[in-house]
C-alpha positions in Angstrom: -23.5 -40.6 63.9 -24.0 -37.3 65.7 -26.4 -34.8 64.2 -23.8 -32.5 62.7 -24.6 -28.9 61.9 -24.3 -27.6 58.3 -21.1 -25.7 59.4 -19.6 -28.9 60.9 -20.4 -30.9 57.7 -18.7 -28.3 55.6 -15.5 -28.3 57.6 -15.6 -32.1 57.8 -15.6 -32.3 54.0 -12.8 -29.7 53.7 -10.7 -31.5 56.4 -11.3 -34.9 54.8 -10.0 -33.6 51.4 -6.9 -32.2 53.0 -6.3 -35.3 55.1 -6.6 -37.7 52.1 -4.8 -35.6 49.5 -2.1 -34.0 51.5 -1.7 -35.5 55.0 -1.9 -39.3 54.5 0.6 -39.5 51.6 3.2 -37.7 53.8 2.4 -39.1 57.3 5.1 -41.7 57.2 7.8 -39.3 55.9 7.3 -36.7 58.7 7.0 -39.4 61.3 10.4 -40.8 60.3 12.1 -37.4 59.9 10.5 -36.0 63.1 10.1 -32.7 61.4 7.3 -30.1 61.4 5.2 -30.5 58.2 5.2 -26.9 57.0 3.7 -27.8 53.6 0.8 -29.5 55.4 0.3 -26.5 57.6 0.2 -24.3 54.5 -2.4 -26.5 52.9 -4.5 -26.4 56.1 -4.2 -22.6 56.1 -5.1 -22.3 52.4 -8.2 -24.4 53.0 -9.2 -22.1 55.9 -8.8 -24.7 58.6 -6.7 -22.5 60.8 -9.6 -20.2 61.3 -12.3 -22.7 62.3 -12.5 -22.1 66.1 -11.9 -18.4 66.1 -14.9 -16.0 66.1 -15.7 -14.1 63.0 -15.1 -10.7 64.6 -11.4 -11.7 65.0 -10.9 -13.0 61.4 -12.1 -16.5 62.0 -14.9 -18.7 60.7 -16.8 -18.9 63.9 -17.2 -22.7 63.9 -16.4 -23.0 67.6 -15.2 -26.2 69.4 -17.7 -28.4 67.6 -16.3 -27.7 64.1 -12.8 -27.8 65.6 -13.4 -31.3 66.9 -14.7 -32.5 63.5 -11.6 -31.2 61.8 -9.2 -32.7 64.3 -10.9 -36.1 63.9 -10.5 -36.0 60.1 -6.9 -35.0 60.2 -6.1 -37.5 62.9 -7.6 -40.4 60.9 -4.8 -39.8 58.5 -2.0 -38.8 61.0 -2.3 -38.3 64.7 0.8 -36.0 64.7 -0.8 -33.6 62.2 -4.0 -33.7 64.3 -1.9 -32.4 67.2 0.0 -29.9 65.2 -3.3 -28.4 64.2 -5.1 -28.7 67.5 -2.4 -27.1 69.6 -3.0 -23.8 68.0 -6.5 -23.9 69.5 -5.0 -24.8 72.9 -2.6 -21.9 72.7 -5.2 -19.4 71.6 -8.0 -20.4 73.9 -6.4 -18.3 76.8 -6.6 -15.2 74.6 -10.2 -16.0 73.6 -11.3 -16.7 77.1 -9.3 -14.2 79.1 -7.7 -11.7 76.8 -8.4 -8.0 76.5 -10.1 -6.8 73.3 -6.8 -5.3 72.2 -5.0 -8.6 72.7 -7.7 -10.5 70.7 -7.6 -8.0 67.9 -3.8 -8.1 67.8 -3.2 -11.9 67.9 -6.2 -13.9 66.8 -6.5 -12.7 63.2 -2.9 -13.7 62.6 -3.5 -17.2 64.0 -6.7 -17.5 62.0 -4.8 -16.8 58.7 -2.1 -19.3 59.7 0.5 -16.6 59.6 1.4 -17.2 63.3 1.5 -20.4 65.2 0.9 -20.4 69.0 1.9 -22.7 71.9 0.7 -23.3 75.4 3.3 -23.1 78.2 1.9 -24.6 81.4 3.7 -27.8 82.4 7.1 -27.9 84.2 9.4 -30.7 85.3 8.0 -30.5 88.8 4.5 -29.3 87.9 2.6 -31.6 85.6 -0.8 -32.7 86.9 -0.2 -30.3 89.8 -0.2 -27.1 87.6 -0.5 -24.9 90.7 2.9 -26.1 91.8 4.8 -24.3 89.0 8.0 -22.5 89.8 8.5 -20.3 86.7 8.0 -16.7 88.0 7.5 -13.2 86.7 8.2 -10.1 88.6 6.9 -6.7 87.7 9.6 -4.2 86.8 8.2 -0.9 85.6 6.2 -1.5 82.4 7.6 -5.0 82.0 7.3 -8.4 83.6 10.6 -10.2 84.0 10.3 -14.0 83.6 12.7 -16.6 84.9 12.3 -20.4 84.8 11.5 -23.1 82.3 8.6 -25.0 80.8 8.6 -28.6 79.8 6.8 -30.5 77.0 5.8 -27.4 75.1 4.0 -28.8 72.0 4.6 -26.6 68.9 7.6 -25.2 70.8 10.0 -25.5 67.9 7.8 -23.7 65.4 5.5 -21.4 67.3 5.7 -17.6 67.1 3.6 -16.8 70.2 3.6 -18.6 73.6 0.9 -18.4 76.2 3.1 -18.7 79.3 1.8 -19.2 82.8 4.0 -18.1 85.7 3.9 -17.1 89.4 3.5 -13.3 89.8 2.4 -13.2 93.4 4.1 -16.0 95.4 2.4 -14.8 98.7 -1.1 -15.3 97.3 -3.0 -18.5 97.3 -5.9 -17.6 95.1 -4.2 -15.2 92.7 -0.6 -16.5 92.6 -0.4 -17.2 88.8 -0.7 -15.0 85.7 -0.4 -15.6 82.0 1.8 -13.6 79.7 2.0 -13.7 75.9 5.6 -14.1 74.8 6.8 -13.6 71.3 9.6 -15.7 69.7 12.8 -13.8 69.6 12.1 -11.9 72.9 15.6 -11.5 74.6 16.0 -14.0 77.4 13.6 -16.5 75.9 15.3 -19.6 74.3 14.2 -22.9 73.0 16.1 -25.8 74.5 15.9 -29.6 74.2 13.6 -31.0 71.5 12.1 -34.3 72.8 12.6 -37.6 70.8 9.1 -39.0 71.1 7.5 -42.4 70.7 4.6 -40.9 68.7 3.2 -37.6 67.3 6.7 -37.2 65.9 6.0 -34.5 63.3 5.1 -31.9 65.9 8.1 -30.5 67.9 7.9 -30.7 71.7 10.5 -28.6 73.5 11.7 -27.2 76.7 11.5 -23.4 76.8 13.7 -21.4 79.1 13.4 -17.9 80.4 16.3 -15.9 81.9 15.5 -12.3 82.7 13.0 -12.3 79.8 11.3 -8.9 79.7 7.7 -9.0 78.5 5.6 -5.8 78.1 2.8 -5.3 80.7 0.5 -5.0 77.7 1.1 -8.7 77.1 -0.4 -9.6 80.5 -3.4 -11.8 79.6 -6.6 -9.9 80.5 -4.6 -6.9 81.7 -4.9 -7.9 85.3 -2.5 -10.2 87.3 -3.6 -13.2 89.3 -6.1 -14.8 86.9 -3.7 -17.2 85.2 -4.8 -20.4 87.0 -8.4 -19.7 86.2 -7.6 -19.1 82.6 -5.5 -22.3 82.4 -8.3 -24.4 83.8 -10.9 -22.8 81.6 -8.6 -23.4 78.6 -8.3 -27.1 79.4 -12.1 -27.4 79.7 -12.4 -26.1 76.2 -9.4 -28.0 74.8 -10.0 -31.5 76.1 -12.8 -32.3 73.6 -10.1 -31.6 71.0 -7.8 -34.1 72.5 -10.7 -36.6 72.6 -11.4 -35.8 68.9 -7.7 -36.6 68.1 -8.0 -39.9 69.9 -11.3 -40.6 68.2 -9.7 -39.9 64.8 -6.9 -42.3 65.6 -9.3 -45.0 66.7 -11.4 -44.5 63.6 -8.4 -44.6 61.3 -7.1 -47.8 62.9 -10.6 -49.4 62.7 -11.0 -48.6 59.0 -7.6 -50.1 58.2 -8.5 -53.1 60.3 -11.7 -53.6 58.4 -10.0 -53.6 55.0 -7.1 -55.8 56.2 -9.5 -58.3 57.8 -11.4 -58.7 54.6 -8.3 -59.2 52.5 -6.2 -61.4 54.8 -7.2 -65.0 54.5 -6.6 -67.9 56.9 -8.1 -71.3 56.8 -9.5 -70.5 53.4 -11.6 -67.5 54.4 -11.1 -63.8 55.3 -10.1 -63.5 58.9 -13.2 -61.2 59.4 -15.3 -64.3 59.0 -13.8 -65.8 62.2 -15.8 -64.9 65.2 -12.8 -63.9 67.3 -11.9 -61.2 64.8 -15.4 -60.2 63.9 -16.3 -59.6 67.6 -13.1 -57.5 68.0 -14.2 -55.3 65.1 -17.7 -55.0 66.4 -16.5 -53.9 69.8 -14.0 -51.4 68.3 -16.7 -49.9 66.1 -19.2 -49.6 68.9 -16.8 -47.9 71.2 -15.6 -45.5 68.5 -19.2 -44.4 67.8 -19.9 -44.0 71.6 -16.8 -41.9 71.9 -17.8 -39.7 69.0 -21.2 -39.0 70.5 -19.7 -38.1 73.9 -17.1 -35.8 72.3 -19.6 -33.9 70.2 -22.0 -33.5 73.1 -19.2 -32.1 75.2 -18.3 -29.7 72.3 -21.9 -28.6 71.9 -22.1 -27.7 75.6 -18.8 -25.8 75.4 -20.0 -23.8 72.4 -23.3 -23.1 74.3 -21.2 -21.8 77.2 -23.2 -24.1 79.4 -22.6 -24.5 83.1 -20.7 -27.5 84.4 -18.8 -28.3 81.3 -15.8 -29.4 83.4 -17.2 -32.9 84.1 -18.3 -33.7 80.6 -15.1 -32.3 79.1 -13.1 -34.7 81.4 -15.4 -37.6 80.7 -15.0 -37.3 76.9 -11.3 -36.9 77.2 -10.8 -40.0 79.4 -13.2 -42.2 77.5 -12.2 -41.4 74.0 -8.5 -41.7 74.7 -8.9 -45.0 76.5 -10.9 -46.2 73.5 -8.2 -45.0 71.2 -5.5 -47.0 73.0 -7.7 -50.1 73.1 -8.8 -49.9 69.5 -5.3 -49.2 68.1 -3.8 -52.0 70.2 -6.5 -54.4 68.9 -5.8 -53.2 65.4 -2.2 -54.2 65.7 -3.4 -57.6 66.9 -5.7 -58.0 63.9 -2.8 -57.2 61.6 -0.8 -59.8 63.4 3.0 -59.8 62.7 2.5 -57.2 60.0 0.9 -54.9 62.6 4.2 -54.8 64.5 6.2 -53.8 61.4 6.8 -50.2 60.2 6.1 -51.3 56.7 2.5 -51.1 57.6 0.9 -47.9 58.9 -1.0 -49.5 61.9 1.8 -49.4 64.5 2.0 -45.6 64.1 -1.6 -45.3 65.2 -0.8 -47.2 68.4 2.2 -45.0 69.1 0.3 -41.8 68.4 -2.6 -42.9 70.6 -0.7 -43.4 73.8 0.0 -39.7 74.5 -3.7 -38.8 74.4 -4.1 -40.6 77.7 -1.3 -38.5 79.2 -1.3 -34.9 78.0 -3.8 -32.1 78.9 -4.4 -34.0 82.1 -3.7 -37.7 82.6 -6.8 -39.9 82.6 -6.2 -40.6 86.3 -6.6 -36.8 86.8 -9.7 -36.8 84.6 -11.3 -39.5 86.8 -10.5 -37.4 89.8 -12.2 -34.4 88.2 -15.3 -36.4 87.3 -15.4 -37.9 90.8 -15.2 -34.5 92.5 -18.0 -33.2 90.4 -20.2 -36.1 91.3 -19.6 -35.4 94.9 -20.7 -31.8 94.4 -23.8 -33.0 92.6 -25.0 -35.1 95.6 -26.6 -32.0 97.1 -29.1 -32.2 94.2 -30.1 -35.7 95.1 -31.5 -35.0 98.5 -34.9 -36.4 97.4 -33.3 -39.8 97.3 -32.0 -39.8 100.8 -35.2 -41.3 102.2 -34.6 -44.4 100.2 -31.3 -45.1 101.9 -32.0 -46.6 105.4 -30.5 -44.6 108.2 -28.7 -47.6 109.5 -26.8 -48.0 106.2 -26.0 -44.3 106.1 -24.4 -44.7 109.5 -22.6 -47.9 108.6 -24.1 -49.8 111.4 -26.0 -52.6 109.7 -25.2 -55.3 107.2 -26.8 -55.2 103.7 -28.4 -58.6 104.2 -30.3 -57.1 107.1 -31.5 -54.2 105.0 -32.8 -56.6 102.3 -34.7 -58.6 105.0 -36.1 -55.4 106.4 -37.3 -54.3 103.0 
C-alpha cells in the first residue's frame, strides 16, 4: 500500500463510510434508472467530500489531487458511476484553479466546495475528440461579451451542472493562441442541453450534447482574463485530472477483485472452493498484483502533481493508461471467475466491467496516452548522451547486423 498522508487517511475513511452506507445500496437502482443520484451527492457534500481538492483559501479542504484520488477510489469501489459523478467536478474546476483570475476563483470555487454548484468540462466535439485543437465551436468578441456558437459532445455532468468550462476558438487566424476558455452558467440565453446519451456504463451520471446559438457570455467570464490560453489550460487540466480517472479505474478493479475473492471462497466445484483450483488462484494473484501496482503509480503521479513538479505529463499519462488497462483486465477476469452468474444482472460484477470500459476512452484514449509517453521519452533522450558511446557507430547508422556487433564486442 502507498504511504498515505494523515489527510489522505482521513478522507479515505470518510469516503469509505459514504460508499458503503449510501452509495453501494443504491448503485444498482441508479444504474437501471440512468438518473443522477442527487441524494448521494448531498451525502457527499454533507461529509465534506466536495471540498477535498480545492485549496483552503477558496473554501476547500486543501487535500489536493492525492486526497482526491483516494476519495475517487473508495467511491468507485462501490459504484464507478458515482466515482465519475464526483470526479468530474474536479475536472471542471481545475481550469479555474490553474488558469482563473483571483476574482473567478473567489466567485466559483467556494460554491463548488460546498456542493452548492456542480461544474462540467466542455472540450470534446463530434469532430474534435483526441484532436482537441481541431474544435469548431467559436466565440467572437462583441463589446463586453463573447458570443458563442457551436456544440460540445460527451459533456459529463451536462444534465445537472450549473457551471460549464467551455473551450472555443476565439482567434481562428492564430496557431498558438487560437483557443480560449469561457465559464458559462446554466440558463444563459442561447445555451441549451440537447441529447442525453444512453450509455453502456457509468449510467447514473448524465452525458449530454450542449449547444450554443448566439450565446452571450460576459468578458468577465473569460478564463484568466486574457484570450488565447485555452489550449494550454485544457492540457494542464488533463495532466491534473488523469490521475483521478486512473483512481476511478483502480477503484473499479479493487471492487471487482474483492467481490471475486469472496465469491471464489464460497463457490464450490469438485468438492472444494474454486479459489483452491490453481487456475482461479493464479487469476486472483495476478489481479491483486496489478491493482496494487496501479495504486502505487497513481499515488506517485498525484504526489508529483500536488508538488507542482516538472514533467508531470508523462507520469500522468502512464498512470491513466496502466490503471485503466488493469481495470478492464481485472473486471473481465472477475466476470470469468463468477462464470455464468457474472454475466447476469442479478449479480453486481457485470456492472464493474461495463463501468470500466469508458476509463480507457475518456480524458484521452489509451492510444493517445501511449503517444504522450513516447513523445516524452524522445525528449528525454538528450539527457542520455553519456550512453551514446556504448552504442556502436555502425549500429547508429544502421549499417551493420547485430550479430556482427556481438562478435566485435
